[in-house]
LUMVODREN-368754 format. One record per residue (C-alpha): x, y, z; residue number from 1; residue in three letters. Coordinates in steps of 0.05 Angstrom, whole numbers. Example, Ala and Ser with C-alpha at 12.3 -4.5 7.8 and 13.67 -1.06 7.14 Angstrom:
2
+--------+--------+--------+------+------+
:   east :  north :     up : resi : resn :
+--------+--------+--------+------+------+
:    246 :    -90 :    156 :    1 :  Ala :
:    273 :    -21 :    143 :    2 :  Ser :
+--------+--------+--------+------+------+
***
This chain:
252
+--------+--------+--------+------+------+
:   east :  north :     up : resi : resn :
+--------+--------+--------+------+------+
:    458 :   2030 :     -3 :    1 :  Unk :
:    470 :   1979 :    -51 :    2 :  Unk :
:    407 :   1940 :    -73 :    3 :  Unk :
:    412 :   1880 :   -118 :    4 :  Unk :
:    347 :   1865 :   -167 :    5 :  Unk :
:    335 :   1796 :   -184 :    6 :  Unk :
:    278 :   1793 :   -233 :    7 :  Unk :
:    275 :   1751 :   -304 :    8 :  Unk :
:    218 :   1809 :   -333 :    9 :  Unk :
:    266 :   1857 :   -362 :   10 :  Unk :
:    209 :   1911 :   -361 :   11 :  Unk :
:    190 :   1900 :   -284 :   12 :  Unk :
:    267 :   1905 :   -269 :   13 :  Unk :
:    271 :   1968 :   -304 :   14 :  Unk :
:    211 :   1996 :   -266 :   15 :  Unk :
:    232 :   1977 :   -201 :   16 :  Unk :
:    304 :   2011 :   -218 :   17 :  Unk :
:    261 :   2074 :   -231 :   18 :  Unk :
:    224 :   2071 :   -180 :   19 :  Unk :
:    277 :   2059 :   -123 :   20 :  Unk :
:    321 :   2115 :   -160 :   21 :  Unk :
:    261 :   2163 :   -148 :   22 :  Unk :
:    257 :   2142 :    -77 :   23 :  Unk :
:    330 :   2150 :    -65 :   24 :  Unk :
:    373 :   2184 :   -116 :   25 :  Unk :
:    435 :   2163 :    -84 :   26 :  Unk :
:    418 :   2091 :    -77 :   27 :  Unk :
:    465 :   2042 :   -123 :   28 :  Unk :
:    430 :   1988 :   -165 :   29 :  Unk :
:    463 :   1921 :   -177 :   30 :  Unk :
:    438 :   1870 :   -234 :   31 :  Unk :
:    388 :   1856 :   -257 :   32 :  Unk :
:    401 :   1781 :   -247 :   33 :  Unk :
:    348 :   1745 :   -291 :   34 :  Unk :
:    359 :   1670 :   -262 :   35 :  Unk :
:    393 :   1627 :   -208 :   36 :  Unk :
:    453 :   1611 :   -244 :   37 :  Unk :
:    459 :   1687 :   -257 :   38 :  Unk :
:    442 :   1714 :   -182 :   39 :  Unk :
:    487 :   1656 :   -150 :   40 :  Unk :
:    547 :   1676 :   -200 :   41 :  Unk :
:    538 :   1756 :   -182 :   42 :  Unk :
:    533 :   1739 :   -105 :   43 :  Unk :
:    598 :   1694 :   -103 :   44 :  Unk :
:    634 :   1745 :   -142 :   45 :  Unk :
:    611 :   1816 :   -109 :   46 :  Unk :
:    612 :   1843 :    -40 :   47 :  Unk :
:    547 :   1827 :     -5 :   48 :  Unk :
:    483 :   1880 :    -20 :   49 :  Unk :
:    451 :   1917 :     33 :   50 :  Unk :
:    379 :   1892 :      6 :   51 :  Unk :
:    353 :   1846 :    -51 :   52 :  Unk :
:    288 :   1853 :    -89 :   53 :  Unk :
:    281 :   1783 :   -111 :   54 :  Unk :
:    228 :   1750 :   -156 :   55 :  Unk :
:    211 :   1682 :   -138 :   56 :  Unk :
:    198 :   1652 :   -203 :   57 :  Unk :
:    256 :   1663 :   -246 :   58 :  Unk :
:    284 :   1635 :   -317 :   59 :  Unk :
:    307 :   1572 :   -291 :   60 :  Unk :
:    271 :   1558 :   -232 :   61 :  Unk :
:    248 :   1582 :   -156 :   62 :  Unk :
:    292 :   1633 :   -119 :   63 :  Unk :
:    295 :   1589 :    -63 :   64 :  Unk :
:    349 :   1547 :    -98 :   65 :  Unk :
:    397 :   1609 :    -87 :   66 :  Unk :
:    398 :   1595 :    -18 :   67 :  Unk :
:    426 :   1525 :    -21 :   68 :  Unk :
:    482 :   1551 :    -67 :   69 :  Unk :
:    508 :   1612 :    -34 :   70 :  Unk :
:    506 :   1646 :     35 :   71 :  Unk :
:    458 :   1706 :     35 :   72 :  Unk :
:    444 :   1746 :     99 :   73 :  Unk :
:    423 :   1810 :     65 :   74 :  Unk :
:    347 :   1830 :     80 :   75 :  Unk :
:    305 :   1809 :     27 :   76 :  Unk :
:    240 :   1836 :    -12 :   77 :  Unk :
:    207 :   1784 :    -48 :   78 :  Unk :
:    166 :   1803 :   -109 :   79 :  Unk :
:    111 :   1748 :   -134 :   80 :  Unk :
:     45 :   1740 :   -176 :   81 :  Unk :
:     16 :   1694 :   -121 :   82 :  Unk :
:    -38 :   1712 :    -74 :   83 :  Unk :
:    -15 :   1724 :    -13 :   84 :  Unk :
:    -41 :   1667 :     23 :   85 :  Unk :
:      5 :   1625 :     -6 :   86 :  Unk :
:     61 :   1662 :     24 :   87 :  Unk :
:     40 :   1685 :     85 :   88 :  Unk :
:    103 :   1659 :    117 :   89 :  Unk :
:    141 :   1718 :     89 :   90 :  Unk :
:    100 :   1760 :    128 :   91 :  Unk :
:    136 :   1739 :    197 :   92 :  Unk :
:    212 :   1759 :    220 :   93 :  Unk :
:    206 :   1825 :    183 :   94 :  Unk :
:    210 :   1791 :    116 :   95 :  Unk :
:    172 :   1826 :     67 :   96 :  Unk :
:    136 :   1812 :     -1 :   97 :  Unk :
:    107 :   1853 :    -56 :   98 :  Unk :
:     51 :   1817 :   -103 :   99 :  Unk :
:     54 :   1839 :   -177 :  100 :  Unk :
:     42 :   1888 :   -210 :  101 :  Unk :
:     87 :   1929 :   -161 :  102 :  Unk :
:     56 :   1990 :   -139 :  103 :  Unk :
:     97 :   2050 :   -116 :  104 :  Unk :
:     72 :   2060 :    -48 :  105 :  Unk :
:     75 :   1988 :    -25 :  106 :  Unk :
:    146 :   1991 :    -56 :  107 :  Unk :
:    162 :   2054 :    -15 :  108 :  Unk :
:    131 :   2021 :     50 :  109 :  Unk :
:    173 :   1963 :     41 :  110 :  Unk :
:    236 :   2002 :     36 :  111 :  Unk :
:    217 :   2046 :    100 :  112 :  Unk :
:    209 :   1980 :    136 :  113 :  Unk :
:    276 :   1953 :    119 :  114 :  Unk :
:    309 :   2018 :    139 :  115 :  Unk :
:    283 :   2014 :    210 :  116 :  Unk :
:    310 :   1947 :    224 :  117 :  Unk :
:    365 :   1926 :    253 :  118 :  Unk :
:    414 :   1890 :    200 :  119 :  Unk :
:    440 :   1839 :    250 :  120 :  Unk :
:    378 :   1813 :    279 :  121 :  Unk :
:    347 :   1811 :    213 :  122 :  Unk :
:    404 :   1774 :    178 :  123 :  Unk :
:    394 :   1718 :    231 :  124 :  Unk :
:    324 :   1717 :    220 :  125 :  Unk :
:    324 :   1714 :    150 :  126 :  Unk :
:    371 :   1657 :    143 :  127 :  Unk :
:    332 :   1610 :    197 :  128 :  Unk :
:    268 :   1632 :    155 :  129 :  Unk :
:    293 :   1618 :     86 :  130 :  Unk :
:    316 :   1549 :    105 :  131 :  Unk :
:    246 :   1532 :    136 :  132 :  Unk :
:    213 :   1559 :     69 :  133 :  Unk :
:    258 :   1517 :     25 :  134 :  Unk :
:    250 :   1453 :     61 :  135 :  Unk :
:    173 :   1461 :     61 :  136 :  Unk :
:    173 :   1466 :    -10 :  137 :  Unk :
:    215 :   1404 :    -17 :  138 :  Unk :
:    169 :   1363 :     30 :  139 :  Unk :
:     97 :   1377 :     14 :  140 :  Unk :
:     92 :   1368 :    -57 :  141 :  Unk :
:     31 :   1333 :    -78 :  142 :  Unk :
:     31 :   1259 :    -81 :  143 :  Unk :
:    -39 :   1250 :   -111 :  144 :  Unk :
:   -104 :   1289 :   -130 :  145 :  Unk :
:   -173 :   1276 :   -114 :  146 :  Unk :
:   -221 :   1280 :   -169 :  147 :  Unk :
:   -291 :   1265 :   -183 :  148 :  Unk :
:   -321 :   1211 :   -228 :  149 :  Unk :
:   -395 :   1208 :   -225 :  150 :  Unk :
:   -425 :   1210 :   -158 :  151 :  Unk :
:   -353 :   1183 :   -121 :  152 :  Unk :
:   -287 :   1212 :   -113 :  153 :  Unk :
:   -222 :   1179 :   -131 :  154 :  Unk :
:   -148 :   1191 :   -123 :  155 :  Unk :
:    -97 :   1198 :   -181 :  156 :  Unk :
:    -27 :   1184 :   -160 :  157 :  Unk :
:     15 :   1243 :   -187 :  158 :  Unk :
:     56 :   1193 :   -226 :  159 :  Unk :
:      0 :   1178 :   -268 :  160 :  Unk :
:    -12 :   1254 :   -287 :  161 :  Unk :
:     10 :   1274 :   -360 :  162 :  Unk :
:    -13 :   1348 :   -357 :  163 :  Unk :
:    -61 :   1405 :   -326 :  164 :  Unk :
:    -93 :   1453 :   -374 :  165 :  Unk :
:   -142 :   1507 :   -365 :  166 :  Unk :
:   -198 :   1524 :   -412 :  167 :  Unk :
:   -263 :   1566 :   -404 :  168 :  Unk :
:   -245 :   1585 :   -329 :  169 :  Unk :
:   -242 :   1514 :   -306 :  170 :  Unk :
:   -176 :   1470 :   -293 :  171 :  Unk :
:   -167 :   1397 :   -323 :  172 :  Unk :
:   -121 :   1340 :   -301 :  173 :  Unk :
:   -107 :   1287 :   -357 :  174 :  Unk :
:    -72 :   1221 :   -340 :  175 :  Unk :
:    -23 :   1178 :   -379 :  176 :  Unk :
:    -86 :   1134 :   -399 :  177 :  Unk :
:   -119 :   1200 :   -431 :  178 :  Unk :
:   -175 :   1202 :   -384 :  179 :  Unk :
:   -195 :   1279 :   -363 :  180 :  Unk :
:   -217 :   1303 :   -300 :  181 :  Unk :
:   -238 :   1369 :   -274 :  182 :  Unk :
:   -200 :   1404 :   -214 :  183 :  Unk :
:   -225 :   1447 :   -162 :  184 :  Unk :
:   -155 :   1487 :   -168 :  185 :  Unk :
:   -129 :   1543 :   -210 :  186 :  Unk :
:    -69 :   1531 :   -248 :  187 :  Unk :
:    -31 :   1575 :   -206 :  188 :  Unk :
:    -47 :   1534 :   -146 :  189 :  Unk :
:    -33 :   1468 :   -179 :  190 :  Unk :
:     35 :   1496 :   -201 :  191 :  Unk :
:     52 :   1510 :   -128 :  192 :  Unk :
:     36 :   1445 :   -110 :  193 :  Unk :
:     73 :   1392 :   -160 :  194 :  Unk :
:    143 :   1385 :   -156 :  195 :  Unk :
:    180 :   1426 :   -206 :  196 :  Unk :
:    233 :   1377 :   -223 :  197 :  Unk :
:    169 :   1334 :   -251 :  198 :  Unk :
:    124 :   1391 :   -279 :  199 :  Unk :
:    138 :   1456 :   -315 :  200 :  Unk :
:     89 :   1509 :   -333 :  201 :  Unk :
:     95 :   1514 :   -402 :  202 :  Unk :
:     56 :   1573 :   -409 :  203 :  Unk :
:    -10 :   1606 :   -387 :  204 :  Unk :
:    -50 :   1548 :   -407 :  205 :  Unk :
:    -12 :   1486 :   -392 :  206 :  Unk :
:     31 :   1451 :   -339 :  207 :  Unk :
:     65 :   1388 :   -365 :  208 :  Unk :
:    100 :   1324 :   -338 :  209 :  Unk :
:    169 :   1313 :   -372 :  210 :  Unk :
:    151 :   1246 :   -385 :  211 :  Unk :
:     94 :   1269 :   -432 :  212 :  Unk :
:    140 :   1306 :   -477 :  213 :  Unk :
:    150 :   1274 :   -547 :  214 :  Unk :
:    188 :   1322 :   -593 :  215 :  Unk :
:    205 :   1396 :   -587 :  216 :  Unk :
:    207 :   1439 :   -652 :  217 :  Unk :
:    244 :   1506 :   -659 :  218 :  Unk :
:    186 :   1559 :   -679 :  219 :  Unk :
:    181 :   1631 :   -693 :  220 :  Unk :
:    220 :   1687 :   -656 :  221 :  Unk :
:    260 :   1635 :   -616 :  222 :  Unk :
:    193 :   1599 :   -592 :  223 :  Unk :
:    188 :   1528 :   -579 :  224 :  Unk :
:    132 :   1482 :   -604 :  225 :  Unk :
:    124 :   1421 :   -556 :  226 :  Unk :
:     88 :   1353 :   -583 :  227 :  Unk :
:     54 :   1312 :   -526 :  228 :  Unk :
:     41 :   1240 :   -527 :  229 :  Unk :
:    -30 :   1263 :   -503 :  230 :  Unk :
:    -74 :   1294 :   -552 :  231 :  Unk :
:    -89 :   1372 :   -541 :  232 :  Unk :
:   -137 :   1418 :   -582 :  233 :  Unk :
:    -86 :   1475 :   -586 :  234 :  Unk :
:     -8 :   1484 :   -601 :  235 :  Unk :
:     32 :   1484 :   -541 :  236 :  Unk :
:     81 :   1540 :   -547 :  237 :  Unk :
:    137 :   1553 :   -500 :  238 :  Unk :
:    158 :   1632 :   -502 :  239 :  Unk :
:    230 :   1657 :   -525 :  240 :  Unk :
:    234 :   1680 :   -454 :  241 :  Unk :
:    225 :   1609 :   -429 :  242 :  Unk :
:    260 :   1572 :   -481 :  243 :  Unk :
:    329 :   1560 :   -451 :  244 :  Unk :
:    299 :   1541 :   -382 :  245 :  Unk :
:    252 :   1490 :   -415 :  246 :  Unk :
:    308 :   1454 :   -452 :  247 :  Unk :
:    351 :   1457 :   -390 :  248 :  Unk :
:    290 :   1429 :   -340 :  249 :  Unk :
:    279 :   1373 :   -394 :  250 :  Unk :
:    353 :   1357 :   -397 :  251 :  Unk :
:    364 :   1347 :   -329 :  252 :  Unk :
+--------+--------+--------+------+------+
***
C-alpha cells in the first residue's frame, strides 16, 4: 500500500510516517508534501496513491483547493486541529479525520477502517463529498458579525473589519475606524468563518485583513514583522514557516 503524506508540520509528518511504518512495515510512504502547490505537483507527476493523510491547513491555504486543481479519487484521512463539530461532514461516507495531536490508536483505527472498505465505492463517495465540502466553504463565509454596544446589538459588516485578536482569554474585533468590540467566538472559530482571500491567521493572537497591512519588515531568523494601519499593543510577527505563504497571500 502506498500512502501519501500531505502535512506542513515537519515534525508531525515524521511522526505519522514513523507510526505508519510501525503498523505496517511493508507500507510505501510518499512525501511529505507541505503545501497545495507541492501536493498538486506530486499528484500530477505520480501514479495515484492508495491512501492520503492530509492536513487541512497547509502552508499556502486550505487543502480543499487541491481537489479543484487535480483529480484525486484515493481515500483521504484528514488531520486537523479543529474541534469535531466543525468537521462533522467528514464523518459520513467513510471519510475520516484525526484531531491533532495524533494519537496512535486513533490512527490505527482509521487505517483499519479504510482497509475494510471497497476502494471503488469509496472513490465515488469521496469525490462527491469533497465537492460539497468545498462549495460549502466557498459559499458560507460571514458577511457580518453581531457585536454588543452598551445594551444593544449592532451588525458590523465584514468589509469594515480591520483585524481580530485575542488577549486574556477574550476575542476582539477592531474596525477600520478603530472601534473595538468583544466577540463571543474563539479565534479558531473566527478563522473558519471568514474568507481566506481577505483575512489570514497571522499567528496565535491575530487574524488580519489584507487591507490593513501597511508595511512588512524582515525580522530575525527568517520571520516577518508586520506593521498595520491600526494600533496594536504588541509586535505582530509572522513565523518563518508562514512567511512565504503570507507574502504570497498578500501579493494575490
